[in-house]
N, C-alpha and C positions, 0 to 999 in steps of 0.2 A: 519573587517566590518560586519556585520551580513546582511544573503538573507533578500529580500521582502517574506512574509508570502508566494506570489503566486510561488514564488522561490524555496522556501525550497526543492521540491521535482520534481524540475528540475532533468531527469535524466545525470547520470554522464558519460563522454566519458572512465572512467576504471574502470573495475566490482569493486565492494563492496569486501573489504577485511576484513573486522572487524564480530564477531559476539558476540553480549554478552552472558556467560551462562545461562542459567536457573537459578541457584543457584549460588547465587555470592561466591567467592570463604570466604568471612570474616565468612559467616554464620557460620564454624564449630567451630570456637570461640564465636561466638556471644550467640551457643546454644548446649552447649558441650553436652546434654542429644542427643541430636539428631546426634551428629558427626559423627557415626558409618554409619549412614543411610542416609545424606549427603555426607561423601566418596564413599557407593556404587551408588550412584546416581551420581556422580560427575564419577565415572569409567564407568557404563554401558550407562547411558543416555547421556550425555554430547559430548561425539564426534559423537553421530548420529543427536543428535540436533544439534550440530555447522556445521555437514554437508548438513541436510535439510534446515536450516535457511539462509546458505551462498547460497545454489543454489537458494532459493526463491528471496534473494535479487538482485544476479545476473541475474534473469532470467525477472525479476521485472523491470529490470534497461533495459537489454537490450528490453523489448517491448517498455516502456516509450518513449526510446532512436528512436528508428525506429517509431514510429509514429509522434514523433516530426518532424523528419527528415521530414518524408512525409507533414507535414503539413507545416514547411516554406518553403521546395519544393514546394507544390502548387502555396502558394505564391508569390516564385519569378517569377511561370511562368507565373503569373498575371502581373508583373512586366517588362518583357521581352516579353509578348506581344506587354504591351504599346511603349516597345522601338523601335519595328518594327513599330508600326503606326509613331512615332515620324521620324523616321528616316526610310522610307521604302525603300531607295537607299541602304541601309547597307544589307549585309548579315549574320553579325553576331550575332546580336539580334537571329535570327529565326532559325540558328546553333546551340545557346547555347539551344531555347526554344526545339528544337526536343531530340537534346542531355537528356537536362535534364528531359523530359518528359518520355524519353526511362529507364533511371536509377530509375525515381518515380513510373513506370510502373513494374519494375523489382523487387524493394524493397520491393510495395506492394503483387506482388506473393510471395517474399522470407519471410514477413511476416506471413503469412498463412501454409507456410511448416514451419517453424524454430519451431510454437507452444510455441513462447513463452509465452502465455499468459496463456495456460494451464497447460506449464510445473511450473510456478511459484505459481498459485491456488492446484497444487498437492504437490509440495514442503513445501509452507506453511501451510497446513493441515495438514503434516505429522509433521513440528516443533509445530507446535499449542498443537499437541494430546501428543508428546513426553512431553512437558511444562507440562502438564497435569497429566501426568504417573508421572511425579518426584514428584508433590505436593501430589497427592493419594497414592503414598507409601508412602510419609513420615507423612502422615494422619493415616498408620496401620489400616485403614476402612477394608471394603469390600474383593477383593479379595488380598488384599494385608494387611490383618487380619492373615493370617494362618504364622507354621513354613517354609513353602515353598514359601512367600513370596520374596526372591531375585532371584528365579525361576522364578515365574510370572511376574515379570518384565525383566529379561530380553527376556523371550518370547512377551511381552508384543513391544518390542522394535522391535524384529525380526517381526514380523507383520505387526509394523507402516511401519516399514522400508522397507517392501513387497508391499503396499501401503492400508494393510488391515486393516478393525477394532481389535483394541487388543483386544488378548485371555482376555473373563472374567473368564470361568470356574467356578463352584459352590463356592459359598461366602464357606471360609472354619474360623470359628470363633477363636477366638482366646482360649489358655486355660486356659488364666489369665487377666484379667482385665488391661491395660496398666498403670503404672506407675503414680502418679497425675507426678512428676515432670517431667517428659518423656509429659506428653499431655501439660503440662503450657506451653513447649517449642516449641511444635507445635502450641498451638494457637497462641502467638505470633508469630513464626516465618510465620505464613498462615497471618496473619493481616498485617506484615509489607511487607514480602516480595511478596503475593500472590496480595494481595486487596488493600493496601495501594497502592504498584508501580501501578497496572494494572491502578488504580484509576486515578492516578497521568498522566500517559499515554492516557489514555482517555480524560481528563481535557484538558491535553497539547494540542492534537489534536484537539479538536473541538475548540478549540480559534485558531491554526493555522486556520486552513481551514474556520473559520467564515472569519480570516482577510483577508486572500485570495482570499476568494470570492466577498469581499469590493472592492479590489485591483483590482481582474478584471474587477470589472462592471464599476470602478473609468475608467480604461485603455482604454477598450472598447469604454466609452461614447466619453472619449477624441479623440480617432481613430476616431468614426462617424461623429464625428462636426468638424473634421480635412478633413475628406472626404466631409462633406457637405461645407465648406467653398471655400474648390477646384474648386465644383459644380460652387458656387456663383461669383469667380474669374475669371470663363472661361468664361461666360456672360458676360464681359468687356475687353477682350483681344481677340486677334486673329493671325490665322498665327501658327508658330512653337509654342510661349507661351502657345498658349491656349492648343494646342495638350497636353505640356509640364502637365500645371496643371489639361489637362484631365489625363495624368496618374497618376500623385500622388495621386490623388481625388481616383485611381481603385485601386492606392495600399495601398492607409487608409484604404479601408474600405477591401483589403484581408487579411491586419495583422489584422483587425478586427475579421474577419471571424477567423483565425488562434488563437485569446485569445480566442473565441469562442470556439476551437476546442479543446485547450488545457484543457481549462477550466472542459469538459465535460470527456478527455481523463481521467485527474485524480477523476472527482467528486468529486469537494470544497461543494457544498449545502448540496450534499447527505452524505458525510461521515461526514460532521459538524450534523447532525440529527443522523446516526448512533451510531457517539463516545458520543452525547448526550443520547441519549437512554437510552446504554450501561451505562453508567457513574449513570444514574439516579437510574436503577437498582441495582449495583454493590455497592451504597451510602445505600439502604433501605438491601440490602443483608448483609453488615457492619453491621447494624444496630445492626441486629438479632445476627452477629457472635459475638459481642462487649457483647453481652447478655448472650451468652451461658457460662455453668460453663466451666471455665480456664481447670481442674483437670478432664475433660470428653471431646471425641473427638466424636461429633457429626457428625456419616457420611451422614445423611439428609441433613446437613448445608454446608457441603464439597461439596455435589453436584449438593446443589443449587448456589452455588457461581460459579462454573464449569457450570452450564448451562447456565448462564449469557457469559460468554466467548463463547463457542459453538453457541449461537443466532447472537452474536457480528460474528463470523465469518460466518456464514451462509449469514446473509445479507450482508455484506462486498463484499463476493464472488460473489453474485449477481450482486453488485452494477459493480462490475470487467467487471462480461460479458457482462453485457449494456452497457459499453464502449467501448469495442471492434468490436463495429461496423465498418463498412471501412467506412476511409476517407473521404468524399465527392469528386468527379472530379474535378479536375483545372477550376475554371472559363472559357469561352474562350476569346483569346485576342480580345482587341475591331477593329472595321474594321482598314483599311489602309487608313491613312487621305492622300492623293495626288492631 
């Protein structure tokens, strides 16, 4: 059964263990003219990419899991405060409230100390730089145009793993033009594995986040209407039932706030726009790429496409940082009805 779009990015208790390679294995047989370079990429770049990609996925999952626990815990604090109001003679709701509040305080402090968000952004940038280096190497342009291109690639990987910008060095012109068959093969590979694959990714994510935003709006509205209905019912009841309905209304409102907090954590509407803009820019770059002479490898067009990816990562990173604002303190419990 498929998850609702709103919960597709919900964190898992288990850390991610799978990472897709930057170049699919079938590319060796699909593009024999580039087989040697693809093998080089697989040996030099793929291990470093896998480490960075998995580290990024784990840190992202850890950060979201910590935030979801705080959000849910804050909603539970409201419910426990309400129970204490309904059962003023019982001690266990107050004890649970104090224990949960202390645990959430410790977890909130641990979130800042573990720096899961910062580590995620660092490793994600490394992974995407390594992915970009793969296709630049296959293009055999710019700093990867010389006879020492494999050494340049190795130095670039070392720099990226150290968290630095890839070593560029002076451009080395190739002693001869790339063979036409190799250029045509790269033209097809780049269109299929870099442009089309990333375009599908952007379009799928844009649709996913659009659906998730609509689902969050519907769920939040339903919870708030339920809270309003509970408030109306309290006007026609008395005693314990009235207190119970008041607690139910407060809890529904807290859950609506939790939905809003989760939506803010992931950033559904903002990421929908980011991926939509990136898809449009990439579609324009794809049109220009298809118009390029397939027997040449235009460095400027390769750089234009890579600039689209760099821009998307920058905007996405800014949104992630904005979502890192500390969670609001839990609502104070309602006064004891005695």
